[in-house]
N, C-alpha and C positions, 0 to 999 in steps of 0.2 A: 437613371439620371445621375450625372457626375456632379458632385457638389464642389464648391470653391474650396481651395486649399488654404484660404485665409484663416479658417478655423484649424490652425495647425495642430498636429498630433502632439499631445502633451499639455495642451491648455487645460485650465481648471474648468469644472463644470458647474453651471448655475442651477441645474435641475434639482428640485427638492426631493428629499427622501420620501416624502408622502406620495409622490407620483409613482414610485417604484415599489412601495411597501406591499402592494397587492400580489406581486410576483416574487419578491425577495423578502421574506419575513426577517426582522431583526436588523434591517438596514440602519446604518448610522449616518449622521450628518454633522459636519463640523460646526462649532459654535458660530463661526462666521456665516454659516448658512449657504456657502458657495461651493462646498466640496461634498461629493457623494462617494460613499464607500459601498461598493456592491457586495462586499463580503460581510456577513453578520458578525458582530463582535462576540456574541455568545458562543462558547465552544460547542462542538457537536457532541452528541451523546452516543455515537456509534462506538462499539467495543473495539476500538483501535488501540494498538500498543506499540511501544518500542521495546524490543527484546535485547537483553544483555549478552546473549550467547556469542554473537560474532565478535564483539569487542573483547569478551573474555578470551576468545581464541587468538586475539592479536596481542595480548599483553606480555606473553613470555618472549624473551629475546631482546628486549630493549637494552641498548648499550653494549651488547656482545660484539666481539670482533668478527665472528662468523656464526652461522646458524644452518644446521642441516634440516631442511624442510621436512624430511621424513619424520622428525620428532613431533611434528604437528599433526600427523595423521593418526587415525584409529584411536584406540584406548589411551595411548600415551598422550596424544594431543588433547583428548577430552579431560584427562587428569590435570594437565597444565591449565586448562580453561577453568576447571572447578577451583583450582588453587587461586585463581585471579579474582574470584568473587569475595571481596573483602570490603569492610566498612570504608577504608580509605579510598579504594577505587570507586566505590559507588557514591559515597556521601562526603568525601573529603573536599577541600576547597577547590581542588582541580579535578574532582571526581565527575563521573558521567552524569549524575543527577543534576549537578550544578552548572554544567557547561554545555550539554547537548540540547538542541531543539528549544531554545528559549521562546520562540514565537508561538509554538503549538503545544507546549507541555500540558496546558490545561485541557487539551483535547485528547491526550494520550495517557494510557496506563503505562507505568514503568514495570515491565515484566522482568522479575528476578528469575533468571534461569538456573540451571543445575549448579549446585554448589552453595546455595544460600542456607540450606538446612543441614542439621547433623543427624547421624544415625540412620541414614537411608535416603530414599528419593521421594518419600511421601510421609514424613513424620510431622512436618510443619513446626519443627523445633528450630528456631533461629540459632545458628551456630554461634555460640558465645565467643569462641576463640577468634572467629572472623569478624564478629560484630560486638565488640566488648562494651560498647556504650549502652546496650540494651539489656537490662537486668530484670529480675523478677521471675514469675512463672511463665509458662509457654505463651499464655494469652497476653501478658504484659509485654513480653519481649516482641511479639509479633505486632501488637498494637503500636509500640514505640517505633519500630522500624517503619511501619506504614505512615505514621505521623511525620517522621523525618522526611520520607519521600514526598509527602504532600506539602510539607513546608517549603521544599525547593520549587514548588510550582506545578508538579505533575498532578494529574487527576487523582491518582491513587497508586499504590503498589498493587501488582498482580503477581500470581505465583505459578511457577512451573512445578509439575510433579509427574511421577511415573508410577503406574500400577498402584493407585490409592486403594486402601483396604475397604472392604465392604463391612456390613454389619455394624456392631456397636463402635468399632474403631473408626470406621468411615463417618458415622454420625458425629463422633467426638471431634473429628477434624473439621467437619462443616460448622459445628457450633463454635469451635475455636476461631475459625476464619471469620465467621460472622461477628463475633465479639471484638475482633481486631479491625473490623471495617473493611475486609478484603472483598472486592466485588467480582473477581474474575480468576478462574483457574485455567491454566494451559495443561491439559492432561495429555502428555506426550506418550501415548500408548497406555492401555489399561482401561478399566471399567467396561469390559466387553458386554455386560448385560445392563449397563446404564443404571446401576443401583445408586450411584451418587446422585444422578438426576432424580430418581424416585424419592430418595430421602430428602433432597433439597425441596422438592415439591410438597412433600408431606409436612415439612417444617416451615414452609412458605418463606424461605430465605431469599433475600435480594442478591443472588449469586448466579453468575453466568459460567457455563462450562464450554470449553473447546475440546473437541475430540478429533482424532485423526485415524486414518488407515495408513499404516506405515508404507512408505514407497522407497524405491531406489532413488538416487538423485537424478536419474534420467529415465525416460519412458521407454517401454517396449524393447524391441530389438534395435538397439542403437547402432548396430552395424549396417542396418538397412534404412528404414524410414523413421524409426523411433516414435511410434504412435502409442498413445495411452490406452486406447481400446474403449469400446462401447460399454456404458454403464447402465444396464437395464434396471428397472424399478426394484427388482428383487435382489440386486447385488449387495454385497456386504457394505460397500461404500454408501449406497443409498440407504441402507438400514441405519448406518451411523448418522447420516445427514438428517434423517427424519426423527432422530431421538436425541439430538443435541441442540445447543444454542448456536454454536459456531463450528463449522467444519473447515479445517485448514487443509489446503491442497498439498502441503508437506514439502520436504527438503528438495532443493534443486542445486545444480552447479551454478557458480556465479556467471560464467560466460554464456551458457545456453539457458539461463533461467527463463527468459521470455517465452520461447516456443514451448518449453516443457510445461510452464504454468498455463499458457493459453490453451494447450490441448487438453489438459486436465479440466480446466474451467469449462471448455466447450462441451465435453462429455458429461460433466456434472449438471450443466444447465439443460442439456438435451434430455437427460434421464429424469429430471425433475419437472419438466414442462407438463402442464396440465394437472399439477398437484398443488393447488393453493393452500392445502392444509399444512404444507411444510412451512415452518416458522423460522428455521435456522438460516443463518447467513453463511456465505462462503468467504473464507479468508485466503487471500492470494499472497501472503507473506510480504516480501519486500518489493514486489512489482506494484509500486504505488500508483503509477498512472493507469495500470490495468484496474486496480481497485477503484480509482476515482471514476473512470469512464464506464465501468461495467457494474457499478452498484455493489461492490464487495467490500469487505473490511480488510485492514492491513495488519500484518505482523512485522512491522518495520525492523530491520536489523542493521542497516548501514549506519556508519558512524564516521566522524571526520578525522580520525587519527591515521596519519600516514608518515612514512619516512623514519620510523622509530626502530626498525629492524635492520640488521646489516645486509649487505649485498643487494639483492633485488627486492628487498622489503616484502618477503613472502607473506601472503595472506590467503588461506584456503577458502575464505568466504567471499572476499571481494578482490578480484584481480582481473587482469586483462585490460584491453583497450577501452572498455566501457568506463572505467574509472568511477565506479558508483560512489566511492567515498568522497568524490569531489562533485557529487550531484545531490547535495543536501537540500537545496531549494526545492527540488521535486517533491520531497516529503511535505514540506510546508505547503506547497500549492495543492497537493492532493488532499491533505487533511482539511485545509480551509475550504476547498470545494465541497467537502462533505457537510459543512455547515449549511450549504445551500441545497444539496441533493444527497440525502442520506442513503446508505446501503439498504437493500431490500431483498426479501426472500427469493431464491431462484425459482420457487413455484408460482410466483406472481407473473402474469402476463405471458407473452410469447418470446421465443428466441429464434433467430435466423442464423444459420451456420453455412458458410460458403463451402461449396464442394471442392474448390481449388485448395490444394495443400501446399504451403511453403515449407521447404526443408532447410534448416540451418545446420551448420556443421562446425566442428572445431577439433583440433588435435591438441590434447591436453599435455602440458609440460609439467615437470616435477614442481610441486608447490601450488598447482592450480586446482586440485581436488583432493578431498579426503578419501575418495574411493580409488584405491590403488590400481584396480583393473582398468580404469579409464586412462591412466598415465601412458602417454605415447601412442594412444589409439585415436583414430578418427571417429568421432562420435556424431551421430546425426539425430536431429529432433525435428519432427514435423508438426505443424499446427495449421488450422484453417486460416486462409488469407484474410478473411473478414468475419466478424461476428456482430450481431445486433440484438439488443433486448428491447421489446416493446415498440419496434419500428422496423422499417425496411433496411436492408443492408446499404451502407454507403457505397457510392460508385468511386472507383479508384483508377486513375490513369497515371501511368508511370513510364518513363523511358527505361526499357530493360526490366530488371526485377522490380517487384512491388514491395512496399513495406507492409507490415501487419497493420490492419485498420479495424477499429471496433467502435461501436456507438451504443448509446442507451437513451431511451426516453424513460424518465423516472416517474413514479406515481404522482408526484406533485407538479408535473408538467415541465420540469427542467430537462435539458438534453445535453449530453456530453459526447464528444467525438475525440478519438486519439489515433495518431499514426506513429508507429514505432519502428525502430531500427532492425536491421538484419545482421547476421553473423555467418561468415564462411571461413574456411581454413585460410589463415594468413591475413584475414581482414575482419575484425570483430567490430560490431556496433557501427555500421555505416548506414546512411539514410538515403534510399533511392528518392530522387526528386518526384514528388507526386502532386497531382491535382485531384482533390476530393470533392464530390458532390454529395450533400447530405439532405435526404428527404425529411424535412422537419414537420411537414403537414401543419396541424393546428396547435402544436405545442407552444405554450406561451413563453417558455424560457424561465429563467435565464439559460445561457448556453455556455458550456465549458469546452475549451479547446486545448488539447494537450499534444505537444510534439511539433515537428517541423513540417510545413506544407509549402509547396510552391504557390498554391491557392486553395481556398476553401469556399465552396459555393453552397449556400443554404437555400433550399427551395421550400417556400411556404404555401399554405392552402389559399391564403387571401393576399391581395396586394398590400404593399408596405407604404403606401402613400403617406407622406408627412411624418414618418417615423425618424427619430434620431437614433444613432447607434453609439452606445457607450461601451467602453471596454476597460478592463483593469487587470493588471498582473495579480494573480491570486496570492502572491507573496507580499503585495503592497496593500495600501489602505486608501487609495484615491483613484477614482475613475477618470478617464479622459474621453473627450468627445472625438470619435473617429469618423463622423458622418462625412466629412470632406475627404476622407482617404479611402473610401469604399465605393462600390457601385450598387445602386438600388434600381432595379428594373422590374417593375410590376411585382411579381411574387418572388423575385430572386434577389438575394443579397450576396454579392461577390466580395470576398475579403482577400486581398493580396497577401502572400506569404511574408513579404517585407513588413507589412503592418502588424500581422499577427506576432511576428518575432519581436518587433520593436516594443510593442505593448507587453507581450508575454514575458519579456525579460527586463522590464522597466525597473523593477525593484530587486534585481539580481544581486546576490552577495558577490563582492569582488573575488575573482578567481574561481567562482563556481561554474561548472560545466553543464548544468541542468538544461534540458530542453524547455521551451516555452510552455507556460500554462496560464491561461487567462479565462476570464468570465466576460461574456457579452450580454448586454441587455438592450432591448428596443423600447423606446419611450416616445 
């Protein structure tokens, strides 16, 4: 049934928060009682973070007349990045902590990456030459640094390290970290026997660990199909997953990040299916809409600094037509969705993986990757066209090539769906026009929608007679009534892409290029 358009899109909503509280815990309502916010005000407690490493790698070269991008590659580039980890850059008035992500700092740890400590990569000694304001013994300095980070609004500081020591030395580090109030370590290689985890458990410390299996920035034989490969239950990656708190899918290239990450995620999900004893979460780094729609955590790395280097503004971490550094709103939307639908273990529920493989490709130019063997070569990365957790695969119709599409039914009954762009040589990050049908069944919602669609059709188990449809940009704080702009026919809700885009970008930051991200509720 088509409703009258007199209830125009953008009108305020009179629905009370009480009506929706059963499906969206933490809903807020304005004092006037006429506005409904579908996004809970309370920050999520998922172990998401923003990591400093990418912005550290962008700091050298500001104000120079010319810059040779090869200086940014390999060990030389890493050393320049470490040098950029200073108190001024992190905590100064124009520093990262005080200027980045003001809307969601309370949801995110600020991950201090390589360069914050002195004497090695796992000493936990705050480098006094770089952070001169923090004095005293090791615990006092680290506690002071953490306090300063929290004062700027972030959830807490979190710490990068590599090859942490075992035995008494490792135990001392864990006690130091606990005394300083640090809740999360990013162990970037090391702890192969999980002794840090065992000691943490023995001391009953409130500390989470992230472990990795080191990977190349691209998957498999990238001259051909670029596939990650099957991960059986006994593989080393699976051993890591079932012995840690968070497993990060690891480094990727900026331009082919999406297919590389999706294929790693698909294989890790398949390998874990049927093992509910696994408690760890999967971290898909900066692919924030993948994290939101697939129940994963985020290791956000993008930042808003652009145009500060000479020439073509080389940035090995974020480059190419996707322009990720101008898509900051996507992070806000993804993080705020997780206040509604939290990440959950890959061992919970079922996973459906499409047999159809989409292969993206790119020819990397100088300054587009830190892996020199990729420069000048055509690199291919393949991943399943569709994935779904806890539900059937979405149906996708497209003219010509398809986008990547993925969906999840969360344990609390929320559902998310996303459609994301493709990349081929000469044309990165283009969106095939698509019509998606999502089998929602009896999931009560709310429903998260990420990306651009020509249309989205949600098919329910029971008729929707009398239901009103509310929607809200996940970056905003006010829902709108879109009942008059959608079609409800029995068990089917049809949402035109124009409506999804208008609502999903309603609170967009001026100049931001992010794809839409919205939450929908039926009342």
